[in-house]
Every structure is written in structure tokens, then in C-alpha cells.
N, C-alpha and C positions, 0 to 999 in steps of 0.2 A: 814424520816427513812433511815437508812444506807443501801446501796446497798450491797446485798449478792453476793460474789464472785462466779462465776461458776466453777472455777477450784477445782480440788479435795482437800479437806482439809489436812494440813500437820501441825502437832504440833511439835515446837522444844523443846529442852530440857527444857528450862525455862517455857513453857507452861505445859510440863509434870510434872515438879517439883510442879507447883502451882497445878494441878490436884490432886496429890498424897497428898498435903497438905490439901486441901479442903475435901479429902476423909476422913481425920483423924478428922478435925475440921471444918465442913460446914459452921458454923456461926462465926468463928472466925473474929475479926477485921481486916482490912487492915492492920494495923500497927503490929499486931502479927505475921500475914503471912510474912510480909516483914522481920521481925527480924529474923524469922527461916529460911527465904530462902536468906538472905543476900542482900537484895535489899531495895528499897524504897518503901513506902506505895503507892505513886503516880503511880509507875511503875506496881505495883501489880494490882491497881486499873484499869489502863488502859489495862492491859492483860485480866483482868477478863471482863471488857466492851466487849473487841473486840471478846472474845469467845462467849460471848452471842449474840452479834450483828451478828456474823456469823453463829448462830444456832448451834454451836457446844457443847455447855456446858450450863448446868442450874441446880441451886441448888433447889431441891424440897423438899417437905414434903412427906414422906413414911408414909401413914395412916395405922393404924392398922384395922385388919379385922371387929371389933365390930363396928367401926364407919362407916364401908362402906357397910354392908350386914349382913343379918340373919345368913347366913351359911358360911361354909369354901369354899375357891376357889377350883377348879377343874383343873386337867390337861386333855386335849382333843386332840386325834389323829385323823386326818381325812384322808380318802383315797379318792381320786379324779379320775375323768375319765381322760385318757390320754390326756395331754397337757392343763389340767385345773386348775393345782395346783396355778398358780399366781392369776389368776382371783378368785378362791374360797378363797384365802387368803385375797384379796382386800375385798370381800364382807363381810367376818368375821371381818375384821378391822373395819368395819362402825358400827358395834353392840357396843352399850356402855358398855354391860357387859363382853367384852372381852379385857383385859388390854394388852395381848401380843400374837402377832400372826406372824408365820414364814413359809416359805415353807422349807422342809427339804429332805434329802435323808434317807433311812431306809425302815423301814416297812410300814411307811405311807407318804404322800405327803405334809401335812401340820400340824403343831403343834401350839396349842393355849391354854392359860389359860382362864378360865372362873369365873367371880365372879359376880353373880347376886344379887340384893339388897333384893329380895324375894325369898324364896324356890320355890314357885309357878313358878315364872319367870324362874327359873333354870330348872326346868322340861320342860316347854315349849320350851326353846331353845334346849334343849337336845333331846326332842321327836319331836318337829315339826320345828322350825326355821332353826336350822342348817342342818338337813337332807334335807330340801326343798331348800336349796341354790343349784343352777344350777351348776352341776359338780360334786357334792358330791355324793360318792357312799357308805361310811359307815363311822362310828365314834365310837372311843372307849373312855372311860372316866375313870378317877381314881380320887377319892375323896382325898384332902389333909387333913390329921388328924393332923398333927403337922409340923410346919417348924422349923428345925435345924439351917438353915441359910438364910438370906436374903440379898437382892442385897445391903443395906446399909453396909454390913461387907466385901464386896470385897475390896480389896486394891491393888492399884499400888505400887509395892515394890521398890521405888526410894531413899527414905529418910533414913538416919542412925538413929540410936537408940536415940541419943539425940535431934535430930528434932522432932521425934515422941513423945518423953516425952515432950518436950515444947509446942507441939501443944495439947497434952492431957490436959495440964494444963489450956487451955483457951477454950477447947472444951466444950459443953453442955454434962451433965451426960446423960450416956444412960441406961435408965430403962426399965425394963420388963414392957408391958403393963399392966395396972390395968384393973379389972373387972368393967366396967361401963356399966349401962343398959340404961341410960337417959342422954341426953345433952342439954344444953340451946341452944336456938337459936343463942345466940352471940358465944358460942363454936363453933357450926356447922359452921357459918360464918367465924370465925377465921381459923378453919381447912381449909377451902376451899381456903383462902388467903394465908396460909402457904404451901398448896399443891402446889399452882403455884410459891412460892417464899418464899423459907424457910430462906432466909437471910434477910427477911423482919425486918425492925426496930419496935420497940414499936410505933414511930411516924406513920409508913407506916400502921401499924395494926389500929392505932387510926384513921387515915384519912379513911380508907377503911370501918370500921365498924361505923363511927361516934360516937365514944366514946372517954373519956379521955385517956390521953397517960398513966397515972398510971394504969387505969383499963385495958387498951389494953396490958400493960406490964404484970400485973398478970395473965391474960388470956393466953397470948402466952407462959410464963414461966410454967403455970400449964399444958398445953397440952404437952410441951416438956417434963418436969420432970416426967409426968406420962407415957411417952412413947408411948402416943397415936398419937404424929407425931414425925417422926424421919427424921431429915434433913438429905439429902444424894446427891451426885454429879450424875447427868444424863448425861451421855456421851456415845457414842459408842464404846464398848471394842476394836474394830478394829482400832481406831484413837490412842488406847494405846498401840498398837503392839500386841493384843490379838486378831488376825483375825478368829481364828478357835473357833467356839462355839457349843457345843453339848448338847444334853439331854440324859442322861443314865438312862434307867430302870433297876434296880437291883432287883434280886429275892434272898430273905435271910431267913433262918429259924427263926422261931418267936421269939426264944430266943436271936438271934443275930441282930434283927433289929435295935434296938435303939443304939447299940454300931456302928453299920454300918453307921447309919446316923450321929452321933456324930463325928465319925472319918472323913467323908467326908466334914462335915461342916468346919473342921479345915484346910482342903485341900486348897492349894493355888489358885485352879481353881474355887473354889466354889461361884457361884452367888446365887443360891437358891437350897436348899436342902430340902426335905420333905419326911415324913413318909406318905404312902398313903394306902387307901383301893381299892384293884381292882386286877388285875393280877399280878402287882408288889408289892414290899415291900417298896423301897425306890427311889425316883427320884433324880438325881443329874444334875443340870443345870449348865455347867461349861464354862470357856473360856480359851483358851491356845494360847501361841505363836505360835505354829508349831505342826505338826503332831507326831513329837518326844515326846512332852509334853503328849499328849493323849495317845500314846504307852507306856509311863511310867506309867501312871494311870491304864491303862488296865492291863498291864502285872507284874508290880511290886507293886503298892500301893495297888490295889485291892487284890492281892495275900496274903497281910499280914493280911487281915480281916477275921476272921472265920465266917462260916455261909453263905458265899455268894454262890448260886448255879449256877447262871446264871446272864447275863446282855444283854440288847440291847441297840445299839448305834444309835442315830439319830443325823445327822450333819445338822446344820443349815445353808441354803443357803442364804436366804435374810429375814432381820427382816422388817416387814412392821409397826409395831407398838409394843412399849415397855412401860410398865406402863401408858397406855392410851395416849402416845404421839407418834404422826406418825413420820416415818423415811423416808429420801429420799436421797440416796446418803451419808449417814453418818451424815446428818443434821437433827436437830430436827424441826418437825412440832408443830402444836397446840397442847396442852392438852385437851382432849375432856371431861374429868371428873372430 
């Protein structure tokens, strides 16, 4: 196993171009990536391998809600006793139902998302498990009703239009997830394999599931084409020059909620935008290069949207877990679910 350097990770321009290309076409062949980036397939392969070995980048499969749980996700804000925020966040990051957790500034000390496989388990977590974590003083929850932007749609804007068009020609079609109530055992096993490595080939799937290559190809393509597994790049935004991360709770008039959510989903900062049931109407999870970018959103972009009556901003300090993958100094740890 290759040694992992202890110096702070730094990506050069070629690394950033590769990340930007993979964000458009996560499963593109090395040859197609190389052609768009003006280099060789072997060079692209070496860079991709190095980024993986240094635990900086992983191409994972983002799985749609119906395949993970009975109900929709929830946003949870946790207030802690003084000096206990990091310890509480660490304890929460150990719960398999919590895919994202971070310490924050703002009205609470810790922000996390919750996605339980069973509705009864969600109630247990909210009513008993989370409140009983040492250091927790209170918790506030918002139920996600609909997501208008998800993490696979966020892009590092480095490539020109011609490069993006060329990559889209070799990218897997992005479909809205179909309504499915039951999955075969092979589908569920394939989902787990693609969750861990969305660039897995048909041969990889065949070996992992013990089935023929042709069956593995049809199975993987079915999951991808139905939008049940959406390949995306997993990498810390700070490594891409977007070190400022925030969660913004917006209050809007009922007739303006969808318009506000759709507009924010198109914003360059948007990593996750959802319409919620709770004290807020829309929650915008975004990343920015600096404070000026956030100021532009708050003072200019939001001012253009009718119906917004108030907003609250929580600044992310330290991400301990993102999409069930632990984080440490910008590097990716194991994927726990």
C-alpha cells in the first residue's frame, strides 16, 4: 500500500483540470479525458491513481433516496455545551444514519444531515439517541421535502465550452430517478459496489458479484440510466479553491418557495438546495472562494429573488463526514455505509 504523505495536500493546474473534467463525465474513459485535456491517457491514469492513493479524490456513486431509506433526509442543527462542539460532532459522525456532520458558527454549534433507513429509527435518533449524546443541549430539525440541487451538479468552472461539450458526449446520461419500490439482490449488491467506485467497469462488477460480464453490464447500465446511481467526484471543496462553506436557511412566502429554490439551484455556489418543512422554507448549502463571494450572494443575488423575508447563515468550520465518508485534513477516510 502506498504511503500517504503528511504534508498539506495541494493540487496543481493539471489536477484541477482533471477534477473539472471528471465532474462533467465521471465515468469517461481515460482516452476521452486525455483528448479533452490535451495530454496522454497514461498521464491521466497516473494522476487519477495518485489522487486516489493520496486519498484526495474518489469517484463514488450517489444513490437516490428510495434505495437508502423509507423517508426523506433531514437537516439537524445541534446546540452544545461550551467547548463540546467538536466532541459532539465526532460522536454524531459515528452514527451510520448521519451522512454529513460539521462544526459551525451561527445559531448552533453543529450541523448534520440525517437519513435513517426506517421512519421508526429516525424518531429514535431525534427523540433519544442524539439528545443523549454527552454535550448536546438541544437539536432543531427540518424535513427535506424536495431537493432542487445535489452534490453531483456542483462544478469547478475551469474548462471552456468546447471541452464541456466533448465531455458530455461521452458522459452517461443523467436521468431523474424512476419510482421503484423493490430491488433484486443483484441490484442492491451492484448499488453497493458502484457507491464505493462509480468508475467500476462491467468486468469489475462481474467479479464483485460473481455474475457474467454481459449481465453485469446490463445491471450497471440499468441503475445508471434510471438515475438510481449517479456517479460523481468526491473531493473536499477547499482543495479546489472553495474554502468557505455555508448553510443558509431562507424564509420565503409560500408562493415564492419553488422559485427561490430553483434560482438557488442554478447558483454557482450550490452544492445542495432543498425545500424543507420546518421554520425555514429553503436551505442552501453552498461553497465560495472567499467572503466576497458570500457577500455577493447575500446582498445582490438574494435581493433579486421576490418573496424572501429572512435568512440565517451558518459557516462550516470543520467537516468530519461528508456522504458517509470521514474527513481528516482534507483527505478521505473510509466510506461507512
